[in-house]
N, C-alpha and C positions, 0 to 999 in steps of 0.2 A: 191621025193625030189623036192622042188619048184625051178623053173628056176630063175636064177638071173636076167633075162630080164623081168620077170613078175612084173609089178608095183603094189605095195600095194594100194588097193582102200579104201580110207577113206570115210565113208558114208556121203552123203549130207542129208539135213533135210528130204526130202520126203522119204528117204529110212529108216528112223528111225522107231522103233515100236511106237505105240500110247502112250505107257506108258512113254517113254522118251519125246515125244512131249508134253504131258501134264505136266511133270515135268519141262521141260525147259520153257514152257509158263508161269507157275505159278511163277517160279523164276524171269523171266523177268518182269512180272506184279509187283511183290513185290519190285524188284529193281527200277522199274520206279517210283513207289510211293515214295520210299526212296530218290531217287535223287531229285524229285520235292520238298519234304520236306527239303532236305539239302539246295537247292537253296533258299527256303523261309526263312530258318534260317539265311543264309548269309545276305539276304535282311533285315530281322528284326534287326539283330545285328549292321549292318554297315550303313544303308541307311541314317541315320541322324547324322553321325559323324561330318559333316561340318555344321550342322544346317539347311541344305536345303533339300527339298524332292528329292528323286531319288538317286540311287546308282551311284557314280562317282569315278573317279580315286582319287580325293581328299579325299573321305571317306576312301579309302583303305590306302592312305598315312598317314592319321591321326590315323587310327586304329593301324598301326604297328610302325610308327615313332613318333607319338604323335603330338600335336599341340604346337609347341615350343613357341607360343606367349601367352600361358595361362597355367593354372594349369590343372591337370587331373580331379579334381572335377568339375571345371568350364566347361571344354570341354565336360564332360559327361552330365552335366545338360543342356547344350545348344544343345547337340546332341542326342545320342541314349536314354538317360534317361529323356529327356524333357517331355515326355508324362506321366511320373509317378509323377510329382510334379506341383503344381500350379505355374504359372508364377510369382506371387507376392512373394511367398515363395522362389522361385529360386533367384529372385532379391535380397532378403534379404541376402541369402548366398553369392551372388556375392559381395555385399557391404562389408560384413564381411571379405571376402578374400582380397579385395582391401585395406581395412583399417589395414591389418597386420595379420588377422586371430588369434586374441588373445584368450587365454584360457578363460578369463572372458566372452568375447562375445560369445564364444562357449557354455559355461554353461548356460548363460542367454537366448540366442536366438536360437542358431543353433541346439543344442542337441534335444530340443523338436520337431523340424521340421524333423530331421533325424530319430528320434525314431518313428515318425508317418508314414513317407513315405518310409524309406529306410531299416530299420533293418530287415524286412522280408527276404530280400535276402542277405543283407550285415551284417549279425549277426555273422560272423566268422565260420559258419558251412560248407561253400563251399570253397575249395582251389582255388586259383587264382583270387578270387573276393575280393576287398578291404574290410577290417573289419572297419565298421563305428560305433562301439559301444562306443568308448571313444575318448577323444581328441587326444591321441597319434596316434590312427589309422587314424583319420580324417586328422591330421597334415601331414601325409605322402602323402595324396592326393592333398594337396594344394601347393606342390612343382611343379617345372616345369614339364609339361606333356611330357613324353618321350615315350608314347605309351605302347604297351604290354611289359611286363617284359621278361627278358631272360628265367627265370624259366618257365613262361607260354608258351613261344615259344617252349622250349624243350618238354614240356608235349604235346602240341597240335601237334607239328611236328611228334612225334613218333606215336601218335594215328592215324593221317592221313596217315602216311606212311604205317602202317600195314593195316588199314582199307581200304584205296583206292586200295592198291595192291591186297588185297583179292577180292574186288569187281570186279576189271578189270581182274583178273585171271579167275574168274567164267564167266564173260561176254565174255572174249576172248575164253574160252573153248567152250561155246555154239556157238559163232559166227564162230568158226573154222569149223563147219559143213555147213556153207553157201557156195553157189556156186557163185563165182565171176569170170567173164571171164578173167580178168587180175589178175593172181594169186599173183603177187607181191603187188598189191593194197590191197589185203586182209591182207597180212602180215604187210603192212604199217598201216592199220587201227587198227590192234591189237597193234602195237608198239607205236602209237601216244599218247594214254593216259598215258603210263608209262613215256614217255619223258615229258608230260605235268605235271605230278605229281612232277617230279624233278624240273622243271622250276617254278612251282607255289610255292612250299614250300621253295626252295632256295631264291625266291624273297621276301618272308616274312622277312627273315633275312637281305637281302641286302637292303630292303626298310628302315631299321633302319639306314643304312649308307648313302643312297641317296634316296630322294623321287622319282627319275626317275624310280626306279624299281617297283613303284606302277603300272606302265603300264604293266610290264611283269607278275605281279600277275593276272591282267585282261586277258592277252593273254594266260597264262597257264590255267586258269580256263575255258576260251572260247574253247581252243583246247580240253580239257577234255570233256566238254559238247557236242561238235560236234562229237567226237569219240563215246561217250556213245549213242548219238541219232542215229548215223549211225548203230552201232552194234545192237541196240535194234530194230530199224525199219526193217532192213534187215532180222534179225533173225525171228521176228514175222511174217513178210510176207511169208518168205520161209518155215516156219514151216507148214503152213496150205494152202498156195495158189500156191506155185511153183510146177509145174509138168513138166516132160520132154516131148518134142515133140516126135512123133512116130519115133522110131529108133534112138533117141538121148539119150546119157548118159552124166551125169555130174560127174566130178571128183572134190572132195574137195582137197585142198592143203594147 
């Protein structure tokens, strides 16, 4: 019978069999690539929301709260969609919007432009993306820009809650085999990304109420990235390079 005073030894990385080391290494590599592509996607979608190069707090505020000084279509064509349309054609659309966005003007001038440049993605086949096939659909986008819709926020929130929780559960399990001298620090590094997920996603909703929460979107995402980088780098290093000194043993906790 095991003595109650004998502490269970949770293995650290260098004690694992090579098969687990190879498995963990490949998982970390794939997750690293996935995270980089995720950051790239955020950049591509949001970095021109304010019409200026670079990802800023204002880009995030416009993405979730909208540009209350203009319409959704105008904000998109001046921001993230500007690279998909010629400036002269975009200006034609702006003039049509400012003149009242009439149906006659749409049929005569605007529809051919949208059919040429926009219907490939905005043809009603993808949920959450404005349908620009007819005047009724386009008319909805020339109302006041209030940012991402509640329906889209619900959809994106539940996808990210499930996806990010799974990612950091796997990362945390792998990282739990690391040796950290200050054991409470390891628990904190595992906890931080889950707190960051909550802060990040809650801030999407709160930014629709107040633009000040655009800053907490950035903070939540930064905390998540730092925790991911720490877990990834420490795990990869200790998997293959950490060895105990003579007579020294490491306990994972």
